[in-house]
FIKOLZA-1660 file (N, C-alpha, C; in steps of 0.1 Angstrom, whole numbers, plus 5000, padded with zeros to 4 digits):
% residues 165
   i   px   py   pz ch aa at
   1 6252 7662 0623  A  M  N
   1 6265 7656 0625  A  M CA
   1 6263 7641 0625  A  M  C
   2 6252 7636 0632  A  S  N
   2 6249 7622 0633  A  S CA
   2 6246 7616 0619  A  S  C
   3 6238 7624 0611  A  E  N
   3 6234 7619 0598  A  E CA
   3 6247 7618 0589  A  E  C
   4 6256 7627 0590  A  Q  N
   4 6269 7626 0582  A  Q CA
   4 6276 7614 0587  A  Q  C
   5 6277 7611 0600  A  S  N
   5 6284 7600 0605  A  S CA
   5 6277 7587 0600  A  S  C
   6 6264 7586 0600  A  T  N
   6 6257 7575 0595  A  T CA
   6 6260 7572 0580  A  T  C
   7 6259 7583 0573  A  Q  N
   7 6262 7582 0558  A  Q CA
   7 6276 7578 0556  A  Q  C
   8 6285 7583 0564  A  H  N
   8 6299 7579 0562  A  H CA
   8 6301 7564 0565  A  H  C
   9 6294 7559 0576  A  N  N
   9 6295 7545 0579  A  N CA
   9 6288 7536 0568  A  N  C
  10 6278 7541 0562  A  Q  N
  10 6272 7534 0551  A  Q CA
  10 6281 7533 0540  A  Q  C
  11 6288 7544 0536  A  L  N
  11 6297 7544 0526  A  L CA
  11 6309 7534 0528  A  L  C
  12 6314 7534 0540  A  V  N
  12 6325 7525 0544  A  V CA
  12 6320 7510 0543  A  V  C
  13 6307 7508 0548  A  A  N
  13 6302 7494 0548  A  A CA
  13 6300 7489 0533  A  A  C
  14 6296 7498 0525  A  Q  N
  14 6294 7495 0511  A  Q CA
  14 6307 7492 0504  A  Q  C
  15 6317 7499 0508  A  N  N
  15 6330 7498 0501  A  N CA
  15 6339 7487 0506  A  N  C
  16 6336 7482 0519  A  S  N
  16 6345 7472 0525  A  S CA
  16 6341 7459 0519  A  S  C
  17 6351 7450 0516  A  G  N
  17 6348 7437 0511  A  G CA
  17 6348 7437 0496  A  G  C
  18 6346 7447 0489  A  S  N
  18 6345 7447 0475  A  S CA
  18 6349 7461 0470  A  S  C
  19 6357 7461 0460  A  L  N
  19 6362 7474 0454  A  L CA
  19 6354 7478 0442  A  L  C
  20 6343 7470 0439  A  S  N
  20 6336 7473 0426  A  S CA
  20 6325 7483 0429  A  S  C
  21 6324 7492 0420  A  F  N
  21 6314 7503 0421  A  F CA
  21 6305 7502 0408  A  F  C
  22 6293 7504 0409  A  S  N
  22 6284 7505 0398  A  S CA
  22 6281 7520 0396  A  S  C
  23 6276 7523 0385  A  S  N
  23 6272 7537 0383  A  S CA
  23 6261 7541 0392  A  S  C
  24 6252 7531 0396  A  Q  N
  24 6242 7534 0405  A  Q CA
  24 6247 7537 0419  A  Q  C
  25 6258 7530 0423  A  M  N
  25 6264 7533 0436  A  M CA
  25 6270 7546 0436  A  M  C
  26 6276 7550 0425  A  S  N
  26 6282 7563 0424  A  S CA
  26 6271 7574 0426  A  S  C
  27 6260 7572 0419  A  K  N
  27 6249 7581 0421  A  K CA
  27 6244 7582 0435  A  K  C
  28 6243 7570 0441  A  E  N
  28 6239 7570 0455  A  E CA
  28 6249 7578 0464  A  E  C
  29 6262 7576 0461  A  D  N
  29 6272 7583 0469  A  D CA
  29 6271 7598 0467  A  D  C
  30 6269 7602 0454  A  E  N
  30 6267 7616 0451  A  E CA
  30 6255 7621 0458  A  E  C
  31 6244 7613 0458  A  E  N
  31 6232 7618 0465  A  E CA
  31 6234 7619 0480  A  E  C
  32 6242 7609 0486  A  M  N
  32 6245 7610 0500  A  M CA
  32 6253 7623 0503  A  M  C
  33 6263 7626 0494  A  S  N
  33 6271 7637 0496  A  S CA
  33 6262 7650 0495  A  S  C
  34 6253 7650 0485  A  R  N
  34 6245 7662 0484  A  R CA
  34 6236 7663 0496  A  R  C
  35 6230 7652 0500  A  S  N
  35 6221 7652 0512  A  S CA
  35 6228 7657 0524  A  S  C
  36 6241 7652 0526  A  A  N
  36 6248 7656 0538  A  A CA
  36 6251 7671 0537  A  A  C
  37 6255 7676 0525  A  L  N
  37 6258 7690 0523  A  L CA
  37 6246 7699 0526  A  L  C
  38 6234 7694 0520  A  S  N
  38 6222 7702 0522  A  S CA
  38 6218 7702 0537  A  S  C
  39 6220 7691 0543  A  S  N
  39 6217 7690 0558  A  S CA
  39 6226 7700 0565  A  S  C
  40 6239 7699 0562  A  F  N
  40 6248 7708 0569  A  F CA
  40 6245 7723 0566  A  F  C
  41 6241 7726 0554  A  K  N
  41 6238 7740 0551  A  K CA
  41 6225 7744 0559  A  K  C
  42 6215 7735 0559  A  A  N
  42 6203 7738 0567  A  A CA
  42 6206 7741 0582  A  A  C
  43 6215 7732 0587  A  K  N
  43 6219 7734 0601  A  K CA
  43 6227 7747 0603  A  K  C
  44 6235 7751 0593  A  E  N
  44 6242 7763 0594  A  E CA
  44 6233 7775 0594  A  E  C
  45 6223 7774 0585  A  E  N
  45 6213 7785 0584  A  E CA
  45 6205 7786 0597  A  E  C
  46 6202 7775 0603  A  E  N
  46 6194 7775 0616  A  E CA
  46 6203 7781 0627  A  E  C
  47 6215 7778 0627  A  I  N
  47 6224 7783 0637  A  I CA
  47 6225 7798 0635  A  I  C
  48 6227 7803 0623  A  E  N
  48 6228 7817 0620  A  E CA
  48 6215 7824 0624  A  E  C
  49 6204 7818 0621  A  R  N
  49 6191 7824 0624  A  R CA
  49 6189 7825 0640  A  R  C
  50 6193 7815 0647  A  K  N
  50 6192 7815 0661  A  K CA
  50 6202 7826 0667  A  K  C
  51 6213 7826 0661  A  K  N
  51 6223 7836 0666  A  K CA
  51 6218 7850 0664  A  K  C
  52 6211 7853 0652  A  M  N
  52 6205 7866 0650  A  M CA
  52 6194 7868 0660  A  M  C
  53 6186 7858 0663  A  E  N
  53 6175 7860 0673  A  E CA
  53 6181 7864 0687  A  E  C
  54 6192 7857 0691  A  V  N
  54 6198 7860 0704  A  V CA
  54 6203 7874 0703  A  V  C
  55 6210 7878 0692  A  R  N
  55 6215 7892 0691  A  R CA
  55 6204 7902 0692  A  R  C
  56 6193 7899 0686  A  E  N
  56 6182 7909 0686  A  E CA
  56 6176 7910 0701  A  E  C
  57 6175 7898 0707  A  R  N
  57 6170 7898 0721  A  R CA
  57 6180 7906 0730  A  R  C
  58 6193 7904 0728  A  V  N
  58 6203 7912 0736  A  V CA
  58 6201 7927 0734  A  V  C
  59 6200 7930 0721  A  Q  N
  59 6198 7945 0718  A  Q CA
  59 6185 7950 0724  A  Q  C
  60 6175 7942 0723  A  A  N
  60 6162 7947 0729  A  A CA
  60 6163 7949 0744  A  A  C
  61 6170 7939 0750  A  Q  N
  61 6172 7940 0765  A  Q CA
  61 6181 7952 0768  A  Q  C
  62 6191 7955 0760  A  L  N
  62 6199 7967 0763  A  L CA
  62 6191 7979 0761  A  L  C
  63 6182 7979 0751  A  G  N
  63 6173 7991 0749  A  G CA
  63 6164 7993 0761  A  G  C
  64 6159 7982 0766  A  R  N
  64 6150 7983 0778  A  R CA
  64 6157 7988 0790  A  R  C
  65 6169 7983 0792  A  V  N
  65 6177 7987 0803  A  V CA
  65 6180 8002 0802  A  V  C
  66 6183 8007 0791  A  E  N
  66 6186 8021 0789  A  E CA
  66 6173 8029 0792  A  E  C
  67 6162 8024 0787  A  E  N
  67 6149 8031 0790  A  E CA
  67 6146 8031 0804  A  E  C
  68 6148 8020 0811  A  E  N
  68 6146 8019 0825  A  E CA
  68 6155 8028 0833  A  E  C
  69 6168 8029 0828  A  T  N
  69 6177 8038 0835  A  T CA
  69 6172 8053 0834  A  T  C
  70 6168 8057 0822  A  K  N
  70 6163 8071 0820  A  K CA
  70 6151 8073 0829  A  K  C
  71 6142 8063 0829  A  R  N
  71 6130 8064 0837  A  R CA
  71 6133 8065 0852  A  R  C
  72 6142 8057 0856  A  L  N
  72 6146 8058 0870  A  L CA
  72 6153 8071 0874  A  L  C
  73 6161 8076 0864  A  A  N
  73 6167 8089 0867  A  A CA
  73 6156 8100 0869  A  A  C
  74 6146 8100 0860  A  L  N
  74 6135 8110 0862  A  L CA
  74 6128 8108 0875  A  L  C
  75 6126 8096 0878  A  I  N
  75 6119 8093 0891  A  I CA
  75 6128 8098 0903  A  I  C
  76 6141 8096 0902  A  R  N
  76 6150 8100 0912  A  R CA
  76 6149 8115 0913  A  R  C
  77 6149 8122 0902  A  E  N
  77 6149 8137 0903  A  E CA
  77 6136 8142 0909  A  E  C
  78 6125 8135 0906  A  E  N
  78 6112 8139 0912  A  E CA
  78 6112 8137 0927  A  E  C
  79 6118 8125 0931  A  L  N
  79 6119 8122 0945  A  L CA
  79 6127 8132 0952  A  L  C
  80 6139 8136 0946  A  E  N
  80 6147 8146 0952  A  E CA
  80 6141 8159 0954  A  E  C
  81 6133 8163 0944  A  S  N
  81 6126 8176 0944  A  S CA
  81 6115 8176 0955  A  S  C
  82 6110 8164 0958  A  L  N
  82 6099 8163 0968  A  L CA
  82 6105 8161 0982  A  L  C
  83 6119 8158 0982  A  A  N
  83 6125 8155 0995  A  A CA
  83 6119 8144 1002  A  A  C
  84 6116 8134 0994  A  D  N
  84 6110 8121 0998  A  D CA
  84 6119 8114 1008  A  D  C
  85 6113 8107 1017  A  P  N
  85 6121 8099 1026  A  P CA
  85 6127 8086 1019  A  P  C
  86 6123 8083 1007  A  M  N
  86 6127 8071 1000  A  M CA
  86 6140 8074 0992  A  M  C
  87 6145 8086 0993  A  R  N
  87 6157 8091 0985  A  R CA
  87 6168 8081 0986  A  R  C
  88 6171 8076 0998  A  K  N
  88 6182 8067 1000  A  K CA
  88 6180 8054 0992  A  K  C
  89 6168 8049 0992  A  E  N
  89 6165 8036 0985  A  E CA
  89 6167 8039 0970  A  E  C
  90 6163 8050 0965  A  V  N
  90 6164 8053 0951  A  V CA
  90 6179 8054 0947  A  V  C
  91 6187 8060 0956  A  A  N
  91 6201 8061 0953  A  A CA
  91 6207 8047 0952  A  A  C
  92 6203 8038 0961  A  V  N
  92 6208 8024 0961  A  V CA
  92 6204 8018 0948  A  V  C
  93 6192 8019 0944  A  V  N
  93 6187 8013 0931  A  V CA
  93 6195 8019 0919  A  V  C
  94 6197 8032 0920  A  R  N
  94 6205 8039 0909  A  R CA
  94 6219 8033 0908  A  R  C
  95 6225 8031 0920  A  K  N
  95 6239 8026 0920  A  K CA
  95 6239 8012 0914  A  K  C
  96 6228 8004 0918  A  K  N
  96 6228 7990 0912  A  K CA
  96 6226 7991 0897  A  K  C
  97 6218 8000 0892  A  I  N
  97 6216 8001 0878  A  I CA
  97 6229 8005 0871  A  I  C
  98 6237 8014 0877  A  D  N
  98 6250 8018 0871  A  D CA
  98 6259 8006 0871  A  D  C
  99 6259 7998 0882  A  S  N
  99 6267 7986 0883  A  S CA
  99 6264 7976 0872  A  S  C
 100 6251 7974 0870  A  V  N
 100 6246 7965 0859  A  V CA
 100 6251 7970 0846  A  V  C
 101 6249 7983 0843  A  N  N
 101 6254 7989 0831  A  N CA
 101 6269 7986 0828  A  N  C
 102 6277 7988 0839  A  K  N
 102 6291 7985 0838  A  K CA
 102 6294 7970 0835  A  K  C
 103 6286 7961 0841  A  E  N
 103 6287 7947 0838  A  E CA
 103 6283 7944 0824  A  E  C
 104 6273 7951 0818  A  L  N
 104 6268 7948 0805  A  L CA
 104 6279 7951 0794  A  L  C
 105 6287 7961 0796  A  K  N
 105 6296 7965 0786  A  K CA
 105 6306 7954 0783  A  K  C
 106 6313 7948 0793  A  P  N
 106 6323 7937 0789  A  P CA
 106 6315 7925 0784  A  P  C
 107 6303 7923 0788  A  L  N
 107 6296 7911 0783  A  L CA
 107 6293 7913 0768  A  L  C
 108 6290 7926 0764  A  G  N
 108 6288 7929 0750  A  G CA
 108 6301 7926 0742  A  G  C
 109 6312 7930 0748  A  H  N
 109 6325 7927 0741  A  H CA
 109 6328 7912 0740  A  H  C
 110 6325 7905 0751  A  T  N
 110 6327 7891 0751  A  T CA
 110 6318 7884 0740  A  T  C
 111 6306 7889 0739  A  C  N
 111 6296 7883 0729  A  C CA
 111 6302 7886 0715  A  C  C
 112 6307 7897 0712  A  Q  N
 112 6313 7900 0699  A  Q CA
 112 6325 7891 0697  A  Q  C
 113 6334 7890 0707  A  K  N
 113 6345 7881 0706  A  K CA
 113 6341 7867 0703  A  K  C
 114 6331 7862 0710  A  K  N
 114 6327 7848 0708  A  K CA
 114 6321 7846 0694  A  K  C
 115 6314 7856 0689  A  E  N
 115 6309 7856 0675  A  E CA
 115 6320 7855 0665  A  E  C
 116 6330 7863 0667  A  R  N
 116 6342 7863 0658  A  R CA
 116 6349 7849 0659  A  R  C
 117 6350 7844 0670  A  E  N
 117 6356 7830 0672  A  E CA
 117 6348 7820 0665  A  E  C
 118 6334 7821 0667  A  Y  N
 118 6325 7812 0660  A  Y CA
 118 6327 7812 0645  A  Y  C
 119 6327 7824 0639  A  R  N
 119 6329 7825 0625  A  R CA
 119 6342 7819 0620  A  R  C
 120 6353 7821 0628  A  E  N
 120 6365 7815 0624  A  E CA
 120 6365 7800 0625  A  E  C
 121 6359 7795 0635  A  A  N
 121 6358 7780 0637  A  A CA
 121 6349 7774 0626  A  A  C
 122 6338 7781 0623  A  L  N
 122 6330 7777 0612  A  L CA
 122 6337 7776 0599  A  L  C
 123 6345 7787 0596  A  E  N
 123 6352 7787 0584  A  E CA
 123 6362 7775 0583  A  E  C
 124 6369 7773 0594  A  A  N
 124 6379 7762 0594  A  A CA
 124 6371 7748 0592  A  A  C
 125 6360 7747 0599  A  F  N
 125 6351 7735 0597  A  F CA
 125 6347 7733 0582  A  F  C
 126 6343 7744 0576  A  N  N
 126 6338 7743 0562  A  N CA
 126 6350 7739 0553  A  N  C
 127 6362 7745 0556  A  E  N
 127 6374 7742 0548  A  E CA
 127 6377 7727 0549  A  E  C
 128 6377 7722 0561  A  K  N
 128 6380 7707 0563  A  K CA
 128 6369 7699 0556  A  K  C
 129 6357 7703 0557  A  N  N
 129 6346 7695 0551  A  N CA
 129 6348 7695 0535  A  N  C
 130 6352 7707 0530  A  R  N
 130 6355 7707 0515  A  R CA
 130 6366 7698 0512  A  R  C
 131 6376 7698 0520  A  E  N
 131 6388 7689 0518  A  E CA
 131 6384 7674 0518  A  E  C
 132 6375 7671 0528  A  K  N
 132 6370 7657 0529  A  K CA
 132 6362 7653 0517  A  K  C
 133 6354 7662 0512  A  V  N
 133 6346 7659 0499  A  V CA
 133 6356 7656 0488  A  V  C
 134 6366 7665 0487  A  Q  N
 134 6376 7663 0476  A  Q CA
 134 6383 7649 0477  A  Q  C
 135 6386 7646 0489  A  L  N
 135 6393 7633 0492  A  L CA
 135 6384 7621 0489  A  L  C
 136 6371 7622 0492  A  I  N
 136 6362 7611 0489  A  I CA
 136 6361 7610 0474  A  I  C
 137 6360 7621 0467  A  T  N
 137 6359 7621 0452  A  T CA
 137 6371 7614 0446  A  T  C
 138 6382 7618 0451  A  R  N
 138 6395 7612 0446  A  R CA
 138 6395 7597 0449  A  R  C
 139 6391 7593 0461  A  L  N
 139 6391 7579 0464  A  L CA
 139 6381 7571 0455  A  L  C
 140 6370 7577 0452  A  M  N
 140 6361 7571 0443  A  M CA
 140 6367 7569 0429  A  M  C
 141 6374 7579 0424  A  E  N
 141 6381 7579 0411  A  E CA
 141 6391 7568 0411  A  E  C
 142 6399 7567 0422  A  L  N
 142 6410 7557 0423  A  L CA
 142 6404 7543 0423  A  L  C
 143 6393 7541 0431  A  V  N
 143 6387 7528 0431  A  V CA
 143 6381 7524 0418  A  V  C
 144 6375 7533 0411  A  S  N
 144 6369 7531 0398  A  S CA
 144 6380 7527 0388  A  S  C
 145 6390 7534 0388  A  E  N
 145 6402 7532 0379  A  E CA
 145 6408 7518 0382  A  E  C
 146 6409 7515 0394  A  S  N
 146 6414 7502 0398  A  S CA
 146 6405 7491 0393  A  S  C
 147 6393 7492 0395  A  E  N
 147 6383 7482 0391  A  E CA
 147 6384 7481 0375  A  E  C
 148 6384 7492 0368  A  R  N
 148 6385 7491 0354  A  R CA
 148 6398 7483 0349  A  R  C
 149 6409 7486 0355  A  L  N
 149 6421 7479 0352  A  L CA
 149 6421 7465 0355  A  L  C
 150 6415 7461 0367  A  R  N
 150 6414 7447 0371  A  R CA
 150 6405 7440 0361  A  R  C
 151 6394 7446 0357  A  M  N
 151 6384 7440 0348  A  M CA
 151 6391 7438 0334  A  M  C
 152 6399 7447 0330  A  K  N
 152 6406 7446 0317  A  K CA
 152 6416 7434 0318  A  K  C
 153 6423 7433 0329  A  R  N
 153 6433 7423 0331  A  R CA
 153 6426 7409 0331  A  R  C
 154 6414 7408 0338  A  L  N
 154 6407 7396 0339  A  L CA
 154 6402 7392 0325  A  L  C
 155 6397 7401 0317  A  D  N
 155 6393 7399 0303  A  D CA
 155 6405 7393 0295  A  D  C
 156 6417 7399 0296  A  E  N
 156 6428 7394 0289  A  E CA
 156 6432 7380 0293  A  E  C
 157 6431 7377 0306  A  L  N
 157 6434 7364 0311  A  L CA
 157 6424 7354 0306  A  L  C
 158 6411 7358 0306  A  S  N
 158 6401 7349 0301  A  S CA
 158 6403 7346 0286  A  S  C
 159 6407 7356 0278  A  K  N
 159 6410 7354 0264  A  K CA
 159 6422 7345 0262  A  K  C
 160 6432 7346 0271  A  N  N
 160 6443 7337 0270  A  N CA
 160 6439 7323 0273  A  N  C
 161 6431 7321 0282  A  I  N
 161 6426 7307 0286  A  I CA
 161 6418 7302 0274  A  I  C
 162 6410 7310 0268  A  E  N
 162 6402 7305 0256  A  E CA
 162 6410 7301 0245  A  E  C
 163 6421 7309 0242  A  T  N
 163 6430 7305 0231  A  T CA
 163 6438 7293 0234  A  T  C
 164 6440 7289 0246  A  M  N
 164 6447 7277 0250  A  M CA
 164 6439 7265 0247  A  M  C
 165 6426 7266 0248  A  Q  N
 165 6418 7254 0246  A  Q CA
 165 6416 7251 0232  A  Q  C
% end
């Protein structure tokens, strides 16, 4: 985001004070736009990769929790069959596990909801970014056309002055 802001500031600084563009500046502007877009795409890919890593870790944790729940259920059954004095503590742990499982379910739904909101926000961001690129392109076309017309008019005035002499 900072790189895009810096590039935007450079573009504004280059364009303020003079409306003339050379083909080299247009190439630099195109290169800055390409660079900004490739940087943005790289960041998007990094975000997507990290999101997938988090999702995989959540799924792995859920798998471990389920395995632990099964393991504890087996342990509880063995303890009950032995009439162990630790039966009450096992029941407490089992209730805590059930409670954690109940808490995990809405968290999973929240995670899915947030992912959906993220995708929608990203799509809106991408759309605005595309619109910005189109507007910058149009601005460059208008400035180039203005410069061409001004140069033509200056040439005409120069010729008029030469014919007067």
